[in-house]
C-alpha positions as CSV (number, residue, x, y, z in Angstrom):
1,X,62.1,43.8,238.4
2,X,63.7,43.5,234.9
3,X,62.6,39.8,234.7
4,X,59.0,40.8,235.4
5,X,59.1,43.6,232.9
6,X,60.4,41.4,230.1
7,X,57.9,38.7,231.0
8,X,55.1,41.2,230.6
9,X,56.5,42.5,227.3
10,X,56.7,38.9,226.1
11,X,53.1,38.2,227.1
12,X,52.0,41.4,225.4
13,X,53.8,40.4,222.2
14,X,52.3,36.9,222.2
15,X,48.8,38.5,222.6
16,X,49.4,40.9,219.7
17,X,50.5,37.9,217.5
18,X,47.4,36.0,218.5
19,X,45.1,39.0,217.7
20,X,46.7,39.4,214.3
21,X,46.2,35.6,213.7
22,X,42.5,35.9,214.6
23,X,42.2,39.0,212.3
24,X,43.9,37.2,209.4
25,X,41.7,34.1,209.9
26,X,38.6,36.3,209.9
27,X,39.6,38.1,206.7
28,X,40.4,34.7,205.1
29,X,37.0,33.4,206.0
30,X,35.3,36.5,204.5
31,X,37.4,36.3,201.3
32,X,37.0,32.6,200.7
33,X,33.8,31.5,202.3
34,X,31.4,34.5,202.0
35,X,29.7,34.7,198.6
36,X,29.7,38.4,197.8
37,X,27.2,40.0,195.4
38,X,28.2,39.7,191.7
39,X,28.7,43.5,191.4
40,X,31.7,45.6,190.3
41,X,32.0,47.3,193.7
42,X,32.1,44.0,195.6
43,X,34.6,42.6,193.2
44,X,36.8,45.6,193.8
45,X,36.4,45.2,197.6
46,X,37.2,41.5,197.3
47,X,40.3,42.2,195.3
48,X,41.5,44.8,197.8
49,X,40.8,42.3,200.6
50,X,44.0,40.5,199.6
51,X,46.1,43.3,200.9
52,X,44.9,43.5,204.5
53,X,44.5,39.7,204.6
54,X,48.1,38.9,203.6
55,X,49.3,42.0,205.4
56,X,48.0,40.7,208.7
57,X,49.3,37.2,207.8
58,X,52.8,38.7,207.2
59,X,52.8,40.4,210.6
60,X,51.8,37.1,212.2
61,X,54.7,35.4,210.5
62,X,57.0,38.2,211.6
63,X,55.8,37.7,215.2
64,X,56.2,34.0,215.1
65,X,59.7,34.4,213.6
66,X,60.8,36.7,216.4
67,X,59.2,34.5,219.1
68,X,60.4,31.1,217.8
69,X,63.7,32.1,216.1
70,X,64.7,35.1,218.1
71,X,67.6,33.4,219.9
72,X,69.0,32.0,216.6
73,X,68.3,34.8,214.2
74,X,70.0,37.9,215.5
75,X,69.5,40.4,212.7
76,X,66.1,42.1,212.9
77,X,65.8,42.4,209.1
78,X,66.1,38.6,208.7
79,X,62.7,38.3,210.5
80,X,61.1,40.6,207.9
81,X,62.6,38.5,205.1
82,X,61.3,35.3,206.7
83,X,57.8,36.8,207.1
84,X,57.7,38.0,203.5
85,X,59.0,34.7,202.2
86,X,56.3,32.9,204.2
87,X,53.7,35.3,202.7
88,X,54.8,34.7,199.2
89,X,54.8,30.9,199.6
90,X,51.3,30.8,201.2
91,X,50.0,33.3,198.6
92,X,51.3,31.1,195.8
93,X,49.9,27.9,197.3
94,X,46.5,29.5,198.0
95,X,46.2,30.6,194.3
96,X,47.2,27.2,193.1
97,X,44.4,25.6,195.2
98,X,41.9,28.1,193.7
99,X,42.7,27.0,190.2
100,X,40.5,23.9,190.6
101,X,38.1,25.5,193.0
102,X,35.0,27.8,192.6
103,X,37.0,31.0,193.0
104,X,39.2,32.7,190.4
105,X,42.9,32.4,190.7
106,X,45.5,34.6,188.9
107,X,48.8,36.4,188.9
108,X,47.2,39.7,190.0
109,X,45.8,38.1,193.1
110,X,49.2,36.7,193.9
111,X,50.7,40.2,193.4
112,X,48.1,41.6,195.7
113,X,49.0,39.0,198.3
114,X,52.7,39.9,198.1
115,X,51.9,43.6,198.1
116,X,49.9,43.2,201.2
117,X,52.8,41.5,202.9
118,X,55.3,44.2,201.8
119,X,53.1,47.2,202.7
120,X,52.1,46.0,206.2
121,X,55.7,45.0,207.0
122,X,56.9,48.4,205.9
123,X,54.3,50.2,208.0
124,X,55.2,48.0,211.0
125,X,58.9,48.8,210.3
126,X,58.2,52.5,210.8
127,X,57.6,51.9,214.5
128,X,60.1,49.1,215.1
129,X,62.7,50.7,217.3
130,X,64.9,47.6,217.1
131,X,65.1,48.0,213.4
132,X,66.1,51.7,213.5
133,X,68.1,51.6,216.7
134,X,71.6,52.0,215.0
135,X,70.7,54.1,212.0
136,X,71.4,57.5,213.5
137,X,71.1,60.3,210.9
138,X,69.8,57.9,208.3
139,X,66.6,57.1,210.1
140,X,64.5,59.9,208.5
141,X,65.5,58.9,205.0
142,X,64.9,55.3,205.8
143,X,61.4,56.0,207.2
144,X,60.6,58.2,204.2
145,X,61.5,55.4,201.8
146,X,59.7,52.7,203.7
147,X,56.5,54.9,203.9
148,X,56.7,55.7,200.2
149,X,56.9,51.9,199.3
150,X,53.9,51.2,201.5
151,X,51.8,54.0,200.0
152,X,52.8,53.1,196.4
153,X,51.3,49.6,197.1
154,X,48.2,50.6,199.2
155,X,46.9,53.6,197.3
156,X,46.6,51.9,193.8
157,X,45.1,48.9,195.6
158,X,42.3,50.9,197.2
159,X,41.7,53.2,194.2
160,X,39.3,50.8,192.4
161,X,37.1,50.6,195.5
162,X,36.8,54.4,195.7
163,X,36.3,54.6,191.9
164,X,33.4,52.1,191.9
165,X,31.9,53.5,195.1
166,X,31.7,56.9,193.4
167,X,30.2,55.4,190.2
168,X,27.5,53.6,192.2
169,X,26.7,56.8,194.2
170,X,26.3,58.7,190.9
171,X,24.1,55.9,189.6
172,X,21.8,56.0,192.6
173,X,21.7,59.8,192.8
174,X,20.5,60.2,189.2
175,X,18.0,57.4,189.2
176,X,15.3,57.1,187.6
177,X,17.6,58.4,184.8
178,X,19.5,55.4,183.7
179,X,21.9,56.7,181.0
180,X,22.1,60.4,179.9
181,X,25.7,60.5,178.6
182,X,26.4,63.6,180.6
183,X,28.8,62.3,183.2
184,X,32.0,60.2,183.2
185,X,30.6,58.2,186.1
186,X,28.1,56.6,183.7
187,X,30.8,55.1,181.5
188,X,31.7,52.1,183.8
189,X,28.2,50.7,183.4
190,X,27.9,51.0,179.6
191,X,29.6,48.9,177.0
192,X,29.7,48.5,173.2
193,X,30.3,45.0,171.8
194,X,31.2,44.7,168.1
195,X,30.2,48.3,167.9
196,X,31.7,51.8,168.5
197,X,30.4,54.1,171.1
198,X,31.3,57.8,171.4
199,X,29.8,60.6,173.4
200,X,29.2,63.5,171.1
201,X,27.2,66.7,170.6
202,X,23.7,66.0,169.3
203,X,23.0,66.2,165.6
204,X,21.6,69.5,164.4
205,X,18.2,68.1,163.7
206,X,17.5,66.8,167.2
207,X,14.9,69.1,168.8
208,X,14.2,69.5,172.5
209,X,17.4,67.9,173.6
210,X,17.9,67.3,177.4
211,X,21.5,67.9,178.2
212,X,24.4,68.6,175.8
213,X,25.6,65.2,174.8
214,X,24.3,62.0,173.2
215,X,25.7,58.6,172.3
216,X,26.9,58.0,168.8
217,X,26.6,54.2,168.3
218,X,28.0,52.7,165.2
219,X,26.9,49.1,164.6
220,X,29.3,46.9,162.7
221,X,28.8,43.6,160.7
222,X,28.9,40.8,163.3
223,X,26.7,38.1,164.7
224,X,25.6,40.6,167.4
225,X,26.5,44.3,167.4
226,X,25.2,45.9,170.6
227,X,25.1,48.6,173.2
228,X,24.8,47.3,176.8
229,X,23.9,48.9,180.1
230,X,25.2,46.8,182.9
231,X,24.1,46.8,186.5
232,X,21.4,49.4,186.2
233,X,19.7,50.4,189.5
234,X,17.8,47.2,190.1
235,X,14.4,48.3,191.5
236,X,12.1,49.3,188.7
237,X,8.9,48.2,190.5
238,X,7.6,51.8,191.2
239,X,7.6,52.9,187.6
240,X,5.4,52.3,184.6
241,X,7.5,52.9,181.5
242,X,11.1,52.6,180.1
243,X,11.6,55.5,177.7
244,X,14.5,56.6,175.6
245,X,15.2,58.5,172.3
246,X,16.9,57.3,169.1
247,X,17.9,59.7,166.3
248,X,18.7,58.4,162.8
249,X,20.3,60.3,159.9
250,X,19.7,57.3,157.6
251,X,17.3,57.6,154.7
252,X,15.3,54.5,155.5
253,X,14.0,52.8,158.6
254,X,16.2,50.2,160.4
255,X,15.3,47.7,163.0
256,X,17.1,47.1,166.4
257,X,16.3,44.8,169.2
258,X,16.0,45.5,172.9
259,X,16.9,42.7,175.4
260,X,16.3,43.0,179.1
261,X,17.2,40.6,181.9
262,X,16.7,40.4,185.7
263,X,19.0,38.8,188.3
264,X,17.3,35.4,187.9
265,X,17.7,35.0,184.2
266,X,18.6,31.4,183.3
267,X,20.2,32.3,180.0
268,X,17.4,30.8,178.0
269,X,15.7,32.9,175.2
270,X,12.3,32.5,176.7
271,X,13.4,33.8,180.1
272,X,13.9,37.5,179.2
273,X,12.3,40.4,177.5
274,X,13.0,40.8,173.7
275,X,11.4,43.4,171.4
276,X,12.0,44.5,167.8
277,X,12.0,48.2,167.5
278,X,11.7,50.2,164.3
279,X,13.8,53.3,164.0
280,X,12.6,55.7,161.4
281,X,14.6,58.6,159.9
282,X,14.8,61.5,162.4
283,X,13.9,61.5,166.0
284,X,12.2,58.4,167.5
285,X,10.8,58.5,171.1
286,X,10.6,54.9,172.3
287,X,8.3,54.0,175.2
288,X,8.0,50.4,176.6
289,X,5.4,49.6,179.3
290,X,7.1,47.8,182.2
291,X,4.2,45.5,182.4
292,X,5.3,44.0,179.0
293,X,8.8,43.5,180.5
294,X,7.4,41.9,183.6
295,X,5.3,39.4,181.7
296,X,7.9,38.6,179.0
297,X,9.4,35.4,180.5
298,X,7.3,32.4,179.6
299,X,7.5,30.4,182.9
300,X,7.5,33.3,185.4
301,X,7.1,37.0,185.9
302,X,10.3,39.0,185.7
303,X,11.4,40.5,189.0
304,X,11.1,44.2,188.6
305,X,12.9,44.8,191.8
306,X,16.0,43.0,190.5
307,X,16.6,44.2,187.0
308,X,20.2,43.5,186.0
309,X,21.0,44.6,182.4
310,X,19.5,45.6,179.1
311,X,20.9,46.1,175.6
312,X,20.1,47.5,172.2
313,X,21.5,45.3,169.4
314,X,21.3,44.2,165.8
315,X,21.7,40.7,164.5
316,X,24.1,40.2,161.6
317,X,23.8,43.7,160.1
318,X,24.8,43.7,156.4
319,X,26.6,47.0,156.6
320,X,27.9,49.5,159.2
321,X,25.4,52.1,160.2
322,X,25.1,54.7,163.0
323,X,22.3,55.7,165.4
324,X,22.3,58.4,168.2
325,X,20.9,57.5,171.6
326,X,20.0,59.5,174.7
327,X,17.8,59.8,177.8
328,X,17.3,56.3,179.0
329,X,15.0,56.7,181.9
330,X,12.0,55.3,183.9
331,X,8.7,57.1,184.1
């Protein structure tokens, strides 16, 4: 009776190890072979994927250690150490291979690999009766510490996924407004390069303001000083105009340039939309027909269903100057 019971338990254990091995192989295939979209959310998901991948791998290593070395390694904790050591080695080797490959390699990815191993082994340890068999009154404290360690690793790992998912949800829910400077969830998609961007109250002379805040953009002397909106909602095909407002407290007119690209831009100057815009003192309401944007590339039409980014910039400004921006929208 006991022999049959232990035989069934052993078969069940082997099956669990095999399922974990299949899961790890599947995650590895997705992480390495599947080309994810070049978007912030997918990058966050890809980065987080290191945790479950190497977490599953560490459990496979633990199972193999128990199955193969069980008669020679008596202490249960030694199998956890072996599994974690194998995870660290394989994580390090995989990152070294990626240095010369198409994917990025780095210390943070290695730390995620190790963190996945530690967190999954900790969670497994919570239900491992053989590990806690002789702890007595210490078992509650042990489990609390182990759970704390696992959560300290997993929660920061998954936070970027939730953060970017919330940002993309806000971006979609406010479209066709592109940038109104009223929500913190817009900030991940906007960027100032060689310039200073601050969200402030509108200047006193700005009439008919929509919302309470505008962008104060200070251009600095540089080859390019610019404000960039990254990963806007891509489908502009159902609209006719890109509109926004610029307010200037300067005494004379200045010129800025708008650049707009789609997902198929080949990084050549004649494969994008560029326009010189005059900004006069006071409020300027800018309106650009989308047909002009669509026809801008020389060799093709821009894909209005795959718009990627646009920017306002100045080229080699002689002095620092400030403009106020608001209400980027499609109409």
